[in-house]
C-alpha positions as CSV (number, residue, x, y, z in Angstrom):
1,X,-4.8,30.5,55.7
2,X,-2.1,29.2,53.3
3,X,-3.9,25.9,52.8
4,X,-7.1,27.6,51.8
5,X,-5.4,29.5,49.0
6,X,-3.8,26.4,47.4
7,X,-6.8,24.2,47.3
8,X,-9.7,25.8,45.3
9,X,-12.2,23.0,45.5
10,X,-13.5,20.1,43.4
11,X,-15.0,22.4,40.8
12,X,-11.6,23.7,39.9
13,X,-10.1,20.2,39.5
14,X,-13.0,19.1,37.3
15,X,-12.6,22.2,35.1
16,X,-8.8,21.4,34.7
17,X,-9.6,17.8,33.7
18,X,-12.1,19.0,31.1
19,X,-9.5,21.3,29.6
20,X,-6.9,18.6,29.4
21,X,-9.5,16.2,27.9
22,X,-10.4,18.8,25.3
23,X,-6.7,19.4,24.4
24,X,-6.1,15.7,24.0
25,X,-9.1,15.3,21.8
26,X,-8.0,18.1,19.5
27,X,-4.4,16.7,19.3
28,X,-5.6,13.2,18.4
29,X,-8.1,14.6,15.8
30,X,-5.3,16.7,14.2
31,X,-3.0,13.6,14.1
32,X,-5.8,11.5,12.4
33,X,-6.5,14.2,9.7
34,X,-2.8,14.8,9.1
35,X,-2.0,11.3,8.0
36,X,-1.1,10.8,4.4
37,X,-2.6,8.4,2.0
38,X,-0.7,5.1,1.5
39,X,1.4,5.2,-1.7
40,X,3.2,2.5,-3.6
41,X,7.0,2.7,-4.0
42,X,8.5,2.6,-7.5
43,X,12.1,1.4,-7.8
44,X,14.2,2.7,-10.6
45,X,17.5,1.5,-12.1
46,X,20.4,4.0,-12.5
47,X,19.4,4.4,-16.2
48,X,15.9,5.6,-15.3
49,X,14.1,2.3,-16.1
50,X,11.4,1.2,-13.7
51,X,12.5,-2.2,-12.3
52,X,10.1,-2.8,-9.4
53,X,6.9,-1.8,-7.5
54,X,6.3,-2.3,-3.8
55,X,3.5,-1.7,-1.3
56,X,0.8,-2.1,-4.0
57,X,-1.7,-3.3,-1.5
58,X,-2.0,-3.3,2.3
59,X,-1.6,-6.1,4.7
60,X,-4.0,-9.1,4.4
61,X,-4.9,-12.2,6.3
62,X,-5.0,-14.2,3.0
63,X,-2.3,-16.7,2.0
64,X,0.9,-15.3,0.5
65,X,1.9,-16.6,-2.9
66,X,4.5,-15.8,-5.5
67,X,5.2,-16.5,-9.1
68,X,7.8,-15.8,-11.7
69,X,8.1,-16.1,-15.4
70,X,7.2,-14.1,-18.6
71,X,4.2,-11.7,-18.6
72,X,1.4,-12.8,-20.9
73,X,-2.3,-11.9,-21.7
74,X,-2.1,-8.3,-20.4
75,X,-5.3,-6.4,-19.9
76,X,-5.5,-2.9,-18.3
77,X,-8.9,-1.7,-17.1
78,X,-9.1,1.4,-15.0
79,X,-6.8,1.1,-12.0
80,X,-6.2,-2.7,-12.4
81,X,-3.9,-4.6,-14.6
82,X,-4.5,-8.3,-15.0
83,X,-2.1,-10.7,-16.7
84,X,-0.7,-14.2,-16.6
85,X,2.8,-15.1,-15.5
86,X,3.9,-18.2,-17.4
87,X,7.0,-20.4,-17.0
88,X,7.7,-23.7,-18.7
89,X,5.3,-25.9,-16.8
90,X,3.1,-23.6,-14.7
91,X,1.2,-20.3,-14.9
92,X,-0.5,-18.0,-12.5
93,X,-3.1,-15.3,-12.9
94,X,-2.2,-11.9,-11.4
95,X,-4.1,-8.7,-10.6
96,X,-2.1,-5.6,-9.9
97,X,-3.8,-2.5,-8.5
98,X,-2.3,0.7,-9.9
99,X,-4.4,3.0,-7.6
100,X,-1.6,3.6,-5.1
101,X,0.8,4.8,-7.9
102,X,1.3,8.4,-8.8
103,X,0.3,9.3,-12.4
104,X,4.0,9.5,-13.6
105,X,4.9,6.1,-11.9
106,X,1.8,4.5,-13.4
107,X,2.8,5.5,-16.9
108,X,6.4,4.3,-16.4
109,X,5.0,1.0,-14.9
110,X,3.0,0.3,-18.0
111,X,5.8,1.4,-20.3
112,X,8.8,-0.4,-18.6
113,X,7.6,-3.1,-16.3
114,X,4.1,-4.3,-17.1
115,X,4.7,-5.3,-20.7
116,X,4.2,-8.5,-22.6
117,X,7.1,-11.0,-22.6
118,X,8.9,-9.1,-19.7
119,X,10.4,-11.6,-17.2
120,X,9.0,-10.6,-13.8
121,X,8.5,-11.9,-10.2
122,X,5.2,-11.2,-8.5
123,X,4.4,-11.6,-4.8
124,X,1.0,-11.2,-3.4
125,X,-2.1,-12.7,-1.7
126,X,-4.6,-15.3,-2.8
127,X,-8.0,-15.2,-1.0
128,X,-10.5,-18.0,-0.9
129,X,-10.8,-20.5,-3.7
130,X,-9.8,-17.9,-6.4
131,X,-6.3,-18.6,-7.6
132,X,-5.7,-15.0,-8.7
133,X,-2.7,-13.4,-7.0
134,X,-3.4,-9.9,-5.8
135,X,0.1,-8.4,-6.1
136,X,1.8,-6.4,-3.4
137,X,5.2,-6.5,-5.2
138,X,6.2,-6.7,-8.8
139,X,9.9,-6.9,-9.8
140,X,11.7,-7.3,-13.1
141,X,14.0,-10.4,-13.3
142,X,17.2,-10.1,-15.2
């Protein structure tokens, strides 16, 4: 008699599994919707000057490349800043996406960091035959 009360049959086991599956689905959906948007990190000096930007783009399978020198030929169109980084005997074209920056960090980046004749170091990806570096990091060099 005791055994009959504990085991309620296959229908009860299936109903319990359906409830667990529904709970897991709700938990995973809540975790997916609760994720925050990727944001870039702005690095400030002790005097309040912006000296670096990191996480400007996500990961990529393209080749990594870096360049340093003085910033030249600056053009800002929408969320993208394009410029050249020139040193004595070489130059590199760079594209920086400002979409991941907050509005205040974007204004500070243009005012303090992404200015003509600023000495900077850029790291990023180059994809295909195009030699433009898509920056994931921009740092001021002192």
